[in-house]
OpenMM code with the backbone's topology and positions (N, CA, C; nanometers):
from openmm import Vec3, app, unit

residues = "MET GLN PHE LEU TYR LEU ILE ILE SER LEU PHE ILE VAL LEU LEU ASP GLN GLY LEU LYS SER PHE ILE ALA GLY ASN TYR GLN LEU GLY GLU THR GLN GLN ILE ILE PRO HIS VAL PHE SER PHE THR TYR VAL GLN ASN ASP GLY ALA ALA TRP ASN ILE LEU PRO GLY GLN MET GLY LEU PHE TYR LEU ILE SER ILE ILE ALA ILE VAL ILE CYS LEU TYR TYR LEU LEU ARG ASN ASN PHE HIS SER LYS LEU PHE ASP SER GLY VAL ALA LEU VAL LEU GLY GLY ILE ILE GLY ASN LEU ILE ASP ARG ILE HIS LEU LYS TYR VAL ILE ASP MET ILE GLN VAL ASP PHE ILE HIS PHE ASN ILE PHE ASN ILE ALA ASP SER ALA ILE THR ILE GLY ILE ILE LEU VAL PHE ILE TYR LEU LEU PHE PHE ASP GLU SER GLU LYS ASN ASP ALA LYS".split()
positions = [
    Vec3(9.0812, 7.2634, 5.3496),
    Vec3(9.1969, 7.3059, 5.4267),
    Vec3(9.2525, 7.1919, 5.5121),
    Vec3(9.1638, 7.1063, 5.5623),
    Vec3(9.2100, 6.9968, 5.6474),
    Vec3(9.2989, 6.9010, 5.5694),
    Vec3(9.2807, 6.8959, 5.4390),
    Vec3(9.3647, 6.8108, 5.3544),
    Vec3(9.5116, 6.8504, 5.3678),
    Vec3(9.5381, 6.9794, 5.3815),
    Vec3(9.6750, 7.0287, 5.3981),
    Vec3(9.7408, 6.9670, 5.5219),
    Vec3(9.6662, 6.9537, 5.6288),
    Vec3(9.7227, 6.8982, 5.7520),
    Vec3(9.7510, 6.7494, 5.7377),
    Vec3(9.6704, 6.6800, 5.6601),
    Vec3(9.6993, 6.5390, 5.6321),
    Vec3(9.8252, 6.5270, 5.5466),
    Vec3(9.8473, 6.6221, 5.4567),
    Vec3(9.9698, 6.6252, 5.3758),
    Vec3(10.0912, 6.6496, 5.4662),
    Vec3(10.0769, 6.7376, 5.5644),
    Vec3(10.1858, 6.7606, 5.6602),
    Vec3(10.2190, 6.6310, 5.7328),
    Vec3(10.1165, 6.5594, 5.7775),
    Vec3(10.1386, 6.4309, 5.8453),
    Vec3(10.2102, 6.3326, 5.7538),
    Vec3(10.1655, 6.3245, 5.6299),
    Vec3(10.2281, 6.2346, 5.5326),
    Vec3(10.3740, 6.2729, 5.5097),
    Vec3(10.4020, 6.4020, 5.4990),
    Vec3(10.5393, 6.4494, 5.4809),
    Vec3(10.6279, 6.4051, 5.5973),
    Vec3(10.5778, 6.4167, 5.7188),
    Vec3(10.6542, 6.3731, 5.8369),
    Vec3(10.6821, 6.2238, 5.8288),
    Vec3(10.5807, 6.1452, 5.7935),
    Vec3(10.5985, 5.9994, 5.7825),
    Vec3(10.7048, 5.9670, 5.6783),
    Vec3(10.6969, 6.0299, 5.5613),
    Vec3(10.7926, 6.0015, 5.4541),
    Vec3(10.9343, 6.0443, 5.4924),
    Vec3(10.9483, 6.1605, 5.5524),
    Vec3(11.0793, 6.2089, 5.5962),
    Vec3(11.1378, 6.1165, 5.7032),
    Vec3(11.0555, 6.0800, 5.7996),
    Vec3(11.0982, 5.9914, 5.9079),
    Vec3(11.1395, 5.8549, 5.8538),
    Vec3(11.0547, 5.7947, 5.7732),
    Vec3(11.0841, 5.6615, 5.7205),
    Vec3(11.2029, 5.6642, 5.6246),
    Vec3(11.2165, 5.7728, 5.5489),
    Vec3(11.3307, 5.7849, 5.4579),
    Vec3(11.4629, 5.7898, 5.5324),
    Vec3(11.4691, 5.8711, 5.6384),
    Vec3(11.5933, 5.8794, 5.7158),
    Vec3(11.6210, 5.7480, 5.7883),
    Vec3(11.5177, 5.6855, 5.8424),
    Vec3(11.5361, 5.5564, 5.9100),
    Vec3(11.5893, 5.4514, 5.8129),
    Vec3(11.5357, 5.4494, 5.6921),
    Vec3(11.5816, 5.3548, 5.5906),
    Vec3(11.7276, 5.3811, 5.5542),
    Vec3(11.7624, 5.5085, 5.5388),
    Vec3(11.9007, 5.5447, 5.5084),
    Vec3(11.9948, 5.4985, 5.6194),
    Vec3(11.9582, 5.5247, 5.7423),
    Vec3(12.0433, 5.4877, 5.8564),
    Vec3(12.0578, 5.3364, 5.8649),
    Vec3(11.9472, 5.2637, 5.8562),
    Vec3(11.9518, 5.1169, 5.8668),
    Vec3(12.0322, 5.0558, 5.7529),
    Vec3(12.0302, 5.1190, 5.6362),
    Vec3(12.1017, 5.0658, 5.5210),
    Vec3(12.2480, 5.1042, 5.5127),
    Vec3(12.2885, 5.2059, 5.5873),
    Vec3(12.4248, 5.2575, 5.5741),
    Vec3(12.5067, 5.2587, 5.7024),
    Vec3(12.4462, 5.2264, 5.8135),
    Vec3(12.5154, 5.2275, 5.9423),
    Vec3(12.5044, 5.0902, 6.0068),
    Vec3(12.6056, 5.0539, 6.0805),
    Vec3(12.6001, 4.9348, 6.1650),
    Vec3(12.5333, 4.9746, 6.2969),
    Vec3(12.4650, 4.8808, 6.3592),
    Vec3(12.4025, 4.9075, 6.4879),
    Vec3(12.5071, 4.9620, 6.5856),
    Vec3(12.4785, 5.0770, 6.6444),
    Vec3(12.5707, 5.1404, 6.7383),
    Vec3(12.6713, 5.2338, 6.6743),
    Vec3(12.6806, 5.2335, 6.5420),
    Vec3(12.7775, 5.3198, 6.4722),
    Vec3(12.7369, 5.4660, 6.4840),
    Vec3(12.8361, 5.5513, 6.5038),
    Vec3(12.8147, 5.6951, 6.5160),
    Vec3(12.8964, 5.7683, 6.4111),
    Vec3(12.8352, 5.8707, 6.3519),
    Vec3(12.9070, 5.9587, 6.2596),
    Vec3(12.8681, 6.1022, 6.2921),
    Vec3(12.9685, 6.1856, 6.3183),
    Vec3(12.9406, 6.3259, 6.3446),
    Vec3(12.8939, 6.3931, 6.2162),
    Vec3(12.7866, 6.4668, 6.2265),
    Vec3(12.7352, 6.5425, 6.1128),
    Vec3(12.7834, 6.6872, 6.1241),
    Vec3(12.7612, 6.7485, 6.2379),
    Vec3(12.8170, 6.8800, 6.2701),
    Vec3(12.8948, 6.8600, 6.4001),
    Vec3(13.0288, 6.8656, 6.3932),
    Vec3(13.1104, 6.8350, 6.5115),
    Vec3(13.0661, 6.9118, 6.6363),
    Vec3(13.0520, 6.8386, 6.7447),
    Vec3(13.0150, 6.8907, 6.8756),
    Vec3(12.8728, 6.9466, 6.8805),
    Vec3(12.7954, 6.9256, 6.7746),
    Vec3(12.6569, 6.9722, 6.7734),
    Vec3(12.5623, 6.8532, 6.7637),
    Vec3(12.5708, 6.7782, 6.6510),
    Vec3(12.4892, 6.6581, 6.6438),
    Vec3(12.5517, 6.5526, 6.5557),
    Vec3(12.5133, 6.4287, 6.5869),
    Vec3(12.5641, 6.3105, 6.5172),
    Vec3(12.4478, 6.2198, 6.4824),
    Vec3(12.4745, 6.1266, 6.3918),
    Vec3(12.3837, 6.0151, 6.3696),
    Vec3(12.4431, 5.8942, 6.4408),
    Vec3(12.3640, 5.8303, 6.5236),
    Vec3(12.4020, 5.7062, 6.5901),
    Vec3(12.2866, 5.6093, 6.5729),
    Vec3(12.3117, 5.4957, 6.5115),
    Vec3(12.2062, 5.3986, 6.4833),
    Vec3(12.1783, 5.3137, 6.6066),
    Vec3(12.0578, 5.3294, 6.6621),
    Vec3(12.0136, 5.2457, 6.7737),
    Vec3(11.8739, 5.1922, 6.7446),
    Vec3(11.8411, 5.0826, 6.8095),
    Vec3(11.7091, 5.0215, 6.7982),
    Vec3(11.6430, 5.0281, 6.9352),
    Vec3(11.5230, 5.0833, 6.9394),
    Vec3(11.4521, 5.1066, 7.0646),
    Vec3(11.3245, 5.0231, 7.0649),
    Vec3(11.3173, 4.9230, 7.1525),
    Vec3(11.1960, 4.8416, 7.1580),
    Vec3(11.1039, 4.8853, 7.2716),
    Vec3(11.1284, 5.0061, 7.3232),
    Vec3(11.0419, 5.0634, 7.4251),
    Vec3(10.9794, 5.1918, 7.3736),
    Vec3(10.9271, 5.2691, 7.4665),
    Vec3(10.8722, 5.4002, 7.4321),
    Vec3(10.9836, 5.5032, 7.4510),
    Vec3(10.9463, 5.6278, 7.4716),
    Vec3(11.0452, 5.7337, 7.4919),
    Vec3(11.1417, 5.6944, 7.6026),
    Vec3(11.2684, 5.7217, 7.5803),
    Vec3(11.3754, 5.6886, 7.6742),
    Vec3(11.3794, 5.5387, 7.7041),
    Vec3(11.3294, 5.4609, 7.6091),
    Vec3(11.3289, 5.3143, 7.6162),
    Vec3(11.2534, 5.2602, 7.7384),
    Vec3(11.1492, 5.3326, 7.7816),
    Vec3(11.0677, 5.2806, 7.8913),
    Vec3(10.9745, 5.1724, 7.8384),
    Vec3(10.9360, 5.0829, 7.9228),
    Vec3(10.8485, 4.9701, 7.8893),
    Vec3(10.8997, 4.8904, 7.7696),
    Vec3(11.0247, 4.8477, 7.7716),
    Vec3(11.0776, 4.7736, 7.6564),
    Vec3(10.9986, 4.6465, 7.6283),
    Vec3(10.9756, 4.6212, 7.4993),
    Vec3(10.9116, 4.4982, 7.4553),
    Vec3(10.7607, 4.4952, 7.4681),
    Vec3(10.6974, 4.6025, 7.5086),
    Vec3(10.5519, 4.6047, 7.5278),
    Vec3(10.4795, 4.6452, 7.3988),
    Vec3(10.5056, 4.5723, 7.2911),
    Vec3(10.4525, 4.6098, 7.1599),
    Vec3(10.2999, 4.6179, 7.1578),
    Vec3(10.2322, 4.5239, 7.2210),
    Vec3(10.0859, 4.5270, 7.2219),
    Vec3(10.0325, 4.6565, 7.2800),
    Vec3(10.0918, 4.7007, 7.3889),
    Vec3(10.0521, 4.8263, 7.4516),
    Vec3(10.0807, 4.9441, 7.3586),
    Vec3(10.1975, 4.9434, 7.2938),
    Vec3(10.2324, 5.0525, 7.2025),
    Vec3(10.1397, 5.0561, 7.0811),
    Vec3(10.1014, 4.9390, 7.0299),
    Vec3(10.0064, 4.9345, 6.9184),
    Vec3(9.8742, 4.9980, 6.9605),
    Vec3(9.8246, 4.9572, 7.0765),
    Vec3(9.6959, 5.0067, 7.1254),
    Vec3(9.6991, 5.1579, 7.1460),
    Vec3(9.8010, 5.2061, 7.2149),
    Vec3(9.8127, 5.3500, 7.2396),
    Vec3(9.8246, 5.4263, 7.1077),
    Vec3(9.9027, 5.3731, 7.0139),
    Vec3(9.9209, 5.4398, 6.8843),
    Vec3(9.7903, 5.4479, 6.8069),
    Vec3(9.7156, 5.3384, 6.8022),
    Vec3(9.5887, 5.3375, 6.7280),
    Vec3(9.4902, 5.4356, 6.7909),
    Vec3(9.4803, 5.4354, 6.9227),
    Vec3(9.3907, 5.5299, 6.9907),
    Vec3(9.4331, 5.6735, 6.9607),
    Vec3(9.5623, 5.7019, 6.9681),
    Vec3(9.6121, 5.8374, 6.9422),
    Vec3(9.5873, 5.8792, 6.7972),
    Vec3(9.6032, 5.7867, 6.7026),
    Vec3(9.5765, 5.8174, 6.5613),
    Vec3(9.4297, 5.8526, 6.5420),
    Vec3(9.3404, 5.7751, 6.6026),
    Vec3(9.1965, 5.8023, 6.5911),
    Vec3(9.1635, 5.9392, 6.6502),
    Vec3(9.2206, 5.9708, 6.7659),
    Vec3(9.1961, 6.1010, 6.8287),
    Vec3(9.2485, 6.2143, 6.7407),
    Vec3(9.3686, 6.1995, 6.6878),
    Vec3(9.4250, 6.3027, 6.5988),
    Vec3(9.3378, 6.3226, 6.4754),
    Vec3(9.2967, 6.2140, 6.4124),
    Vec3(9.2109, 6.2249, 6.2936),
    Vec3(9.0773, 6.2899, 6.3284),
    Vec3(9.0222, 6.2555, 6.4426),
    Vec3(8.8965, 6.3163, 6.4875),
    Vec3(8.9115, 6.4682, 6.4954),
    Vec3(9.0175, 6.5144, 6.5629),
    Vec3(9.0368, 6.6585, 6.5766),
    Vec3(9.0685, 6.7259, 6.4436),
    Vec3(9.1461, 6.6607, 6.3599),
    Vec3(9.1789, 6.7217, 6.2304),
    Vec3(9.0578, 6.7296, 6.1389),
    Vec3(8.9800, 6.6236, 6.1332),
    Vec3(8.8681, 6.6190, 6.0393),
    Vec3(8.7452, 6.6925, 6.0920),
    Vec3(8.7306, 6.6990, 6.2215),
    Vec3(8.6156, 6.7675, 6.2806),
    Vec3(8.6347, 6.9184, 6.2773),
    Vec3(8.7585, 6.9628, 6.2897),
    Vec3(8.7947, 7.1049, 6.2790),
    Vec3(8.7165, 7.1939, 6.3756),
    Vec3(8.7078, 7.1510, 6.5010),
    Vec3(8.6391, 7.2309, 6.6029),
    Vec3(8.7141, 7.3574, 6.6406),
    Vec3(8.8450, 7.3540, 6.6318),
    Vec3(8.9238, 7.4629, 6.6873),
    Vec3(8.9488, 7.5762, 6.5882),
    Vec3(8.9371, 7.5515, 6.4609),
    Vec3(8.9594, 7.6546, 6.3591),
    Vec3(9.0893, 7.7304, 6.3840),
    Vec3(9.1923, 7.6569, 6.4182),
    Vec3(9.3206, 7.7187, 6.4492),
    Vec3(9.4316, 7.6496, 6.3717),
    Vec3(9.5079, 7.7277, 6.2975),
    Vec3(9.6217, 7.6715, 6.2245),
    Vec3(9.7262, 7.6172, 6.3209),
    Vec3(9.7443, 7.6835, 6.4339),
    Vec3(9.8415, 7.6389, 6.5334),
    Vec3(9.8021, 7.5020, 6.5896),
    Vec3(9.6772, 7.4883, 6.6318),
    Vec3(9.6288, 7.3618, 6.6873),
    Vec3(9.6351, 7.2515, 6.5823),
    Vec3(9.5820, 7.2785, 6.4636),
    Vec3(9.5785, 7.1769, 6.3582),
    Vec3(9.7188, 7.1368, 6.3129),
    Vec3(9.8110, 7.2328, 6.3072),
    Vec3(9.9496, 7.1995, 6.2715),
    Vec3(10.0116, 7.1086, 6.3765),
    Vec3(9.9856, 7.1388, 6.5031),
    Vec3(10.0363, 7.0545, 6.6105),
    Vec3(9.9822, 6.9130, 6.6024),
    Vec3(9.8528, 6.9004, 6.5807),
    Vec3(9.7915, 6.7672, 6.5701),
    Vec3(9.8466, 6.6934, 6.4484),
    Vec3(9.8669, 6.7642, 6.3373),
    Vec3(9.9220, 6.7009, 6.2165),
    Vec3(10.0627, 6.6477, 6.2420),
    Vec3(10.1442, 6.7227, 6.3141),
    Vec3(10.2792, 6.6759, 6.3469),
    Vec3(10.2738, 6.5530, 6.4375),
    Vec3(10.1876, 6.5564, 6.5379),
    Vec3(10.1724, 6.4412, 6.6274),
    Vec3(10.1279, 6.3192, 6.5480),
    Vec3(10.0292, 6.3369, 6.4611),
    Vec3(9.9781, 6.2260, 6.3798),
    Vec3(10.0886, 6.1654, 6.2940),
    Vec3(10.1643, 6.2488, 6.2248),
    Vec3(10.2736, 6.1989, 6.1413),
    Vec3(10.3784, 6.1250, 6.2224),
    Vec3(10.4116, 6.1777, 6.3393),
    Vec3(10.5103, 6.1128, 6.4248),
    Vec3(10.4630, 5.9782, 6.4774),
    Vec3(10.3382, 5.9730, 6.5196),
    Vec3(10.2839, 5.8463, 6.5703),
    Vec3(10.2844, 5.7408, 6.4604),
    Vec3(10.2407, 5.7787, 6.3415),
    Vec3(10.2376, 5.6828, 6.2304),
    Vec3(10.3794, 5.6384, 6.1942),
    Vec3(10.4740, 5.7321, 6.1918),
    Vec3(10.6126, 5.6971, 6.1596),
    Vec3(10.6700, 5.5931, 6.2537),
    Vec3(10.6492, 5.6106, 6.3831),
    Vec3(10.7000, 5.5131, 6.4791),
    Vec3(10.6191, 5.3838, 6.4774),
    Vec3(10.4886, 5.3928, 6.4514),
    Vec3(10.4058, 5.2719, 6.4448),
    Vec3(10.4487, 5.1824, 6.3286),
    Vec3(10.4842, 5.2419, 6.2164),
    Vec3(10.5327, 5.1628, 6.1021),
    Vec3(10.6535, 5.0798, 6.1442),
    Vec3(10.7472, 5.1409, 6.2152),
    Vec3(10.8641, 5.0665, 6.2649),
    Vec3(10.8218, 4.9539, 6.3579),
    Vec3(10.7348, 4.9853, 6.4520),
    Vec3(10.6934, 4.8842, 6.5502),
    Vec3(10.6274, 4.7643, 6.4821),
    Vec3(10.5456, 4.7905, 6.3811),
    Vec3(10.4766, 4.6813, 6.3116),
    Vec3(10.5750, 4.5981, 6.2305),
    Vec3(10.6612, 4.6641, 6.1528),
    Vec3(10.7501, 4.5916, 6.0611),
    Vec3(10.8776, 4.5387, 6.1259),
    Vec3(10.9295, 4.6101, 6.2238),
    Vec3(11.0602, 4.5749, 6.2798),
    Vec3(11.0538, 4.5237, 6.4232),
    Vec3(10.9446, 4.5546, 6.4926),
    Vec3(10.9288, 4.5240, 6.6359),
    Vec3(11.0186, 4.6116, 6.7233),
    Vec3(11.0702, 4.7188, 6.6667),
    Vec3(11.1460, 4.8205, 6.7396),
    Vec3(11.1415, 4.9480, 6.6563),
    Vec3(11.1835, 5.0582, 6.7156),
    Vec3(11.1878, 5.1869, 6.6462),
    Vec3(11.3339, 5.2236, 6.6235),
    Vec3(11.3642, 5.2679, 6.5028),
    Vec3(11.4996, 5.3133, 6.4711),
    Vec3(11.5148, 5.4580, 6.5181),
    Vec3(11.6154, 5.4810, 6.6005),
    Vec3(11.6516, 5.6153, 6.6453),
    Vec3(11.7911, 5.6460, 6.5940),
    Vec3(11.8192, 5.7755, 6.5680),
    Vec3(11.9496, 5.8081, 6.5106),
    Vec3(12.0012, 5.9478, 6.5420),
    Vec3(11.9183, 6.0388, 6.5844),
    Vec3(11.9625, 6.1766, 6.6036),
    Vec3(12.0181, 6.1917, 6.7452),
    Vec3(12.1437, 6.2310, 6.7520),
    Vec3(12.2105, 6.2482, 6.8812),
    Vec3(12.2594, 6.3915, 6.8921),
    Vec3(12.2154, 6.4602, 6.9954),
    Vec3(12.2605, 6.5964, 7.0222),
    Vec3(12.3871, 6.5858, 7.1060),
    Vec3(12.4976, 6.6391, 7.0544),
    Vec3(12.6280, 6.6187, 7.1171),
    Vec3(12.6621, 6.7186, 7.2271),
    Vec3(12.5999, 6.8357, 7.2269),
    Vec3(12.6404, 6.9376, 7.3237),
    Vec3(12.5649, 6.9286, 7.4561),
    Vec3(12.4652, 6.8406, 7.4650),
    Vec3(12.3988, 6.8106, 7.5919),
    Vec3(12.3799, 6.6598, 7.6002),
    Vec3(12.3650, 6.6103, 7.7200),
    Vec3(12.3405, 6.4671, 7.7368),
    Vec3(12.1903, 6.4444, 7.7223),
    Vec3(12.1510, 6.3863, 7.6093),
    Vec3(12.0100, 6.3620, 7.5814),
    Vec3(11.9999, 6.2320, 7.5043),
    Vec3(11.8870, 6.1649, 7.5193),
    Vec3(11.8688, 6.0377, 7.4491),
    Vec3(11.8657, 6.0560, 7.2980),
    Vec3(11.9002, 5.9504, 7.2281),
    Vec3(11.8961, 5.9482, 7.0822),
    Vec3(11.7498, 5.9353, 7.0403),
    Vec3(11.7112, 6.0090, 6.9359),
    Vec3(11.5713, 6.0126, 6.8941),
    Vec3(11.5629, 6.0137, 6.7429),
    Vec3(11.4417, 6.0268, 6.6883),
    Vec3(11.4225, 6.0278, 6.5434),
    Vec3(11.3300, 6.1428, 6.5034),
    Vec3(11.3040, 6.1549, 6.3755),
    Vec3(11.2188, 6.2630, 6.3254),
    Vec3(11.0771, 6.2505, 6.3799),
    Vec3(11.0248, 6.1285, 6.3878),
    Vec3(10.8897, 6.1080, 6.4404),
    Vec3(10.8801, 6.1584, 6.5844),
    Vec3(10.9800, 6.1262, 6.6658),
    Vec3(10.9817, 6.1738, 6.8047),
    Vec3(10.9811, 6.3264, 6.8093),
    Vec3(11.0604, 6.3877, 6.7233),
    Vec3(11.0668, 6.5342, 6.7176),
    Vec3(10.9325, 6.5929, 6.6773),
    Vec3(10.8684, 6.5333, 6.5782),
    Vec3(10.7385, 6.5824, 6.5323),
    Vec3(10.6342, 6.5719, 6.6432),
    Vec3(10.6345, 6.4602, 6.7152),
    Vec3(10.5402, 6.4431, 6.8263),
    Vec3(10.5641, 6.5501, 6.9322),
    Vec3(10.6886, 6.5710, 6.9687),
    Vec3(10.7219, 6.6690, 7.0721),
    Vec3(10.6833, 6.8102, 7.0299),
    Vec3(10.7218, 6.8500, 6.9098),
    Vec3(10.6889, 6.9846, 6.8606),
    Vec3(10.5379, 7.0003, 6.8479),
    Vec3(10.4706, 6.8964, 6.7982),
    Vec3(10.3250, 6.9009, 6.7846),
    Vec3(10.2550, 6.9192, 6.9178),
    Vec3(10.2977, 6.8456, 7.0190),
    Vec3(10.2373, 6.8591, 7.1522),
    Vec3(10.2621, 6.9990, 7.2079),
    Vec3(10.3812, 7.0523, 7.1869),
    Vec3(10.4110, 7.1886, 7.2324),
    Vec3(10.3177, 7.2887, 7.1645),
    Vec3(10.2962, 7.2757, 7.0337),
    Vec3(10.2062, 7.3669, 6.9623),
    Vec3(10.0634, 7.3578, 7.0146),
    Vec3(10.0153, 7.2358, 7.0396),
    Vec3(9.8799, 7.2179, 7.0934),
    Vec3(9.8699, 7.2822, 7.2317),
    Vec3(9.9703, 7.2607, 7.3174),
    Vec3(9.9686, 7.3219, 7.4508),
    Vec3(9.9720, 7.4743, 7.4421),
    Vec3(10.0529, 7.5295, 7.3535),
    Vec3(10.0563, 7.6753, 7.3365),
    Vec3(9.9181, 7.7255, 7.2986),
    Vec3(9.8542, 7.6578, 7.2051),
    Vec3(9.7195, 7.6977, 7.1647),
    Vec3(9.6234, 7.6908, 7.2834),
    Vec3(9.6231, 7.5778, 7.3532),
    Vec3(9.5282, 7.5594, 7.4633),
    Vec3(9.5545, 7.6557, 7.5789),
    Vec3(9.6807, 7.6860, 7.6053),
    Vec3(9.7144, 7.7746, 7.7170),
    Vec3(9.6925, 7.9223, 7.6864),
    Vec3(9.7213, 7.9638, 7.5627),
    Vec3(9.7233, 8.1067, 7.5340),
    Vec3(9.6158, 8.1555, 7.4374),
    Vec3(9.5592, 8.0673, 7.3578),
    Vec3(9.4668, 8.1141, 7.2551),
    Vec3(9.3255, 8.0620, 7.2706),
    Vec3(9.3079, 7.9467, 7.3286),
    Vec3(9.1767, 7.8833, 7.3339),
    Vec3(9.0739, 7.9709, 7.4050),
    Vec3(9.1033, 8.0215, 7.5241),
    Vec3(9.0082, 8.1026, 7.5997),
    Vec3(8.9765, 8.2337, 7.5285),
    Vec3(9.0788, 8.2982, 7.4729),
    Vec3(9.0542, 8.4258, 7.4055),
    Vec3(8.9648, 8.4071, 7.2843),
    Vec3(8.9820, 8.2958, 7.2137),
    Vec3(8.8957, 8.2696, 7.0988),
    Vec3(8.7535, 8.2412, 7.1440),
    Vec3(8.7380, 8.1697, 7.2557),
    Vec3(8.6037, 8.1429, 7.3085),
    Vec3(8.5375, 8.2734, 7.3516),
    Vec3(8.6137, 8.3622, 7.4165),
    Vec3(8.5588, 8.4901, 7.4610),
    Vec3(8.5215, 8.5785, 7.3430),
    Vec3(8.6002, 8.5749, 7.2362),
    Vec3(8.5697, 8.6536, 7.1165),
    Vec3(8.4421, 8.6061, 7.0494),
    Vec3(8.4115, 8.4777, 7.0624),
    Vec3(8.2937, 8.4206, 6.9973),
    Vec3(8.1651, 8.4582, 7.0699),
    Vec3(8.1740, 8.5015, 7.1969),
    Vec3(8.0530, 8.5340, 7.2758),
    Vec3(7.9935, 8.6659, 7.2364),
] * unit.nanometer
topology = app.Topology()
chain = topology.addChain("A")
for resn in residues:
    res = topology.addResidue(resn, chain)
    for name in ("N", "CA", "C"):
        topology.addAtom(name, app.Element.getBySymbol(name[0]), res)
């Protein structure tokens, strides 16, 4: 069953890298194209920092944090302590997102971002960022609402 979660991670990496490749190959840096008017656009930007472009240029730190996070995600996925589809799905999404952005950092020295939400003022992001965010939310939901009840049921 854990193999399925590794496939989910791989799917996120492939989807993320595919869209990044498409954007880099078809858009000029800074170019914007509305996909759904007033809802979302693609805007090609290069981010050499972390989320919201914090700590720009700190690639060594990002490599270290990414490798540690990948090891932790793999530990939880392969160890399967939680026996929860919600938890494992969240970790798989985080793993795929981390790997997707790490590939950019290694090969490009920056991360390609392109998804722009037009109806609110929010930073431009990518599929990997979305996967990390959704994955963390799923893990928190599990830990906040399901972890204790499962422990109590086991007693």
